[in-house]
N, C-alpha and C positions, 0 to 999 in steps of 0.2 A: 571767055575763059574757063577753064577748068577748075571748080572747086573741090579740093579734095584733103583728106584727112583721116589719122588712125583714131582710134578709142586711146584716151589718155587719163591715167590717173589724176585726180586735183587733191591727192591726199598731202602734197606738199603747196598746195594752194593753186588758185586759179592763173596767177601770173605766171607761176612755174610752167603749169601746162600748157600756158600760150607760148612758152621760150622754148619748149621742146618741140611745140608743132612748127613754129618758125624755123628752128635749126635744120629741122630733115626736109626742109622744101614743101610744108602743108600750108594752106591757107584756111583751114578749119579744123574743128574735131569734135568728137563724141565724148562725152564725161558722163558718168553715173550720179545721180542727184543726190545720194546719199549710199551709204553700204549696202552693197548690192544683193549680200546674204542676208541682211537682217533688216533692221529699220531706223538705226541711229544715223543721225546727221551732226555734221560740222557748222557749229555758228559761222555767222560770214564776217569775215575780216576786211572792215572797210579800207585799210591801206593795199590790201592785197588785191581788192576788187577795183581800186583806181588805177592801180597799177595794170591790171587786167585790161581795163576798158582802154587805156591810153596805148598798149600794146596793139590791141585790135584796131583802133584806127591808124595807128601809124603803117602798120602793115597790110593794110586793106584787108582784112579778114572776112570771109564769106559767112554765112549764117552758121550757126553753131546748133548741136544738137545734143541736147539733154538725155540721157535714159534712164527709165524708173527701175526700180529694184526689182528682182527676179522673185522677191518674195511677195509681190503685189499680184494677187490675184483676184480679179472680181467677179469671176464664175465661180468659185470653191463652194463646196456643199457645205463648208462650215461657216457660219454667220460672221463668227468674229474674225476670222480671215478676210471677209468681204468688208467689213468695218475697218479693218486696219487698212485695207487698200486704199478704201475711200478716203480716208485721212490723210494719208501719205501723199495721194495724187493731187489732193486739195492744197496742201501745204507745199507741194514740189512745185505747182502752178505758180503760188502765189511768190515763192522765193526766185523762181526763173524769170517771173515778168520783173521783180525787182532789178534783176541782173542784166534784163534785154535780151534773154535769149531766145531766138527765132521759134525754134522747135524744140518736142519733147515727146519722146515715142515710148511705148510700152507693150507689153505683151499682152494681147486682150484678156487671156485667161485660159485656165484649165477646168473642165466641168467636176473633174474629180469623182464620177461617176452617176452623176444627176442626168447625163444624157445633153445632147448639144443643144435642142430647142430651151431647156430651162438654164443651161449655162449663157447661152446669148441674151435672154430675157435679164438676167441677174446684171451683165454687163450693161446693158440699155437701162436698167433702174439705177445702178450705179453711178453711171455718167450722168442720168438726169439729176441726180442728186448733188453731185459735184459739179458739174458747168454751169455758171451764172449767165454766160452770154457776154460778158466783160472783160473776159481774158485776151491778152495781147497775145501771148504764144499761141501756135498751133500745137495742138495735142494731135499726135499721131498712132494709130493702130498700126501694129507692125503685121507684115504678110509673116504667117507661120508656117511650118512644115508637115504640122499635122502627127507629131508624136504622141503617143499617149492619148489624153483626152483634150488636147488642145484644141481651141477654137481660132479662126482666123487663117486657116489654110485655105480656104477658097474665096475669090471676089465675092460671091454670093452671101457668103456670111459675114464678111464685113460690112457689105451694102445694107444688110438686115439692122446690123448696129447702128450704122449711120441712120438710117431711116426712122429708128426708135427713138433718137436721141433728140430732143426739143430744140435746143441750144446747139446746132451742131455747124454753125456758121466757121468756127474755127477747127473743126474736127476732119482729120485728114490722115494719107496713109504714108507709111516707111515701107519702102518695097526692098525686101531683103531676097539677094539674089540667090543666095546659097539655099533658103527656106522654100522660096516658088520654084524652085527646079526640082526640088527634092517633094516638093507637094504634088509635083505633074504639069506644071506648067512647062512647055517646051520652049525655054529663052534661047536654047542655041539654033535649033531648026524652025522654029516658026516664032521669032520674036514679033513680028508685025501682027501675027494672029493674036499674041496674048496680049499686046498693048492695046488692040481693036476690043476685044475681050474686056479688058480692065475699063477701057474709055466707055464701053457701052453699058457695064453693070455698074460702076464706080463713079467714071469720070476722071480724066487725067488730070482736071483741075485740082483734084484733091491730093494727088500726088506731089510730094514735097520734099522726099528725101529718100537716099538708097543706102541700104547697109550692102556694100560692094566686096562681096566674100565669093572665093571659088567652094566646091563641094567636095568632100572627102567621099561622099556618099552617091550611091546611084540616083540617076533620074527615077522619078515617083518611089523613092525608097521611104517617104515620110520619116526620115531620119535628119536630125541637127547636128552635122559636123563641119566645121568651115575649116577649108584649107588655103594657104595662102595662094596668091594669085599665079595661075599657070601652075599649080602642083595638083590642082583636082580635076574633076571629072568636068565641068564647064570649059575650064582650059581659056587662055589667054585670048585665042581668036573671038571665043564667046562673048567672054567679058568686054573686049574692045568693041565688039560689035555692038553691044548693049548699050556702052558708055557714048558711043557715036552716033545712036538713034536719033534722028532729027526732032522727034518727038520728045525725047528726055533728056539731050545732051547737055542742057543747062542745068540739071537737078546737081544738089551737092552730094558726092559720093563720101561715105564713111566706112573705112576700112576696118574690120572685126576680124582681120587675120591673125594666126599666132605669130609672137616673134616680139622682140624690142625693137625700139624707134629705129635701130640702123636697118631692120629688117623693112619695116615700113618706108624710110626713106629709099630703098631701092625699089619697092613696089610704085611709089609716086613717081619716081625718076622715069621708070618704064611707062606707066601709064599715062605722063605728061607726054613721052615722045611719040606714043600711039594717038593722042588725042587730035581729032581734027578739029582746027578753027572754024 
């Protein structure tokens, strides 16, 4: 069964987000854990959560994906930014575990001038400070495009982070098709080779979720610009081949494409029609 859904705002509550997902034919969705451009977080409304959990069960929804805020930067050259990121990550893990959310992804970070090696070590140190080993949720490092001073645009960098984390049993990967294409991994012409490389360096068992996006920018551009399905340079054929690859076809897909719910409904209908059971 294809598990697919878009990013949906939880500003009006978790239950409203679930209703929106169901109304457009989605059986999962992604949401921000808190204000994506800040640090503020809404208190949990238990009535809303109860209705949300009921909807999840009634409609047999697949695993959900929470996304940490963009302001979280565990690799920053500024110590106060790193400390804020650690606090947000710990708080979000605890809140998502209370809600029974399966996955939570975050951008590994940008070194902001310190260099990649120092940035990677800062991410490792932060995760060692935050992860306790009793988490229920999988915490997912996102594959990045490599713009600016981003870390996480190569499989080797992600492996170094995982290797440095002491309690890494629930540390996995969210594979962004746009980012990975922009970073220089040929998911159109050599998907078998890309997945073999991922498996040999990181291990496919750590790959838990996919950000399923087309790309406005060229292959190896190191530029992060999402496009709607079929309107970018990966294209429908490339994305459908990815979606149907036997090694990854059971992974949940999360659309981060532009547009309102009606656009995502059309994309979901298209992809369902092209999914090979």
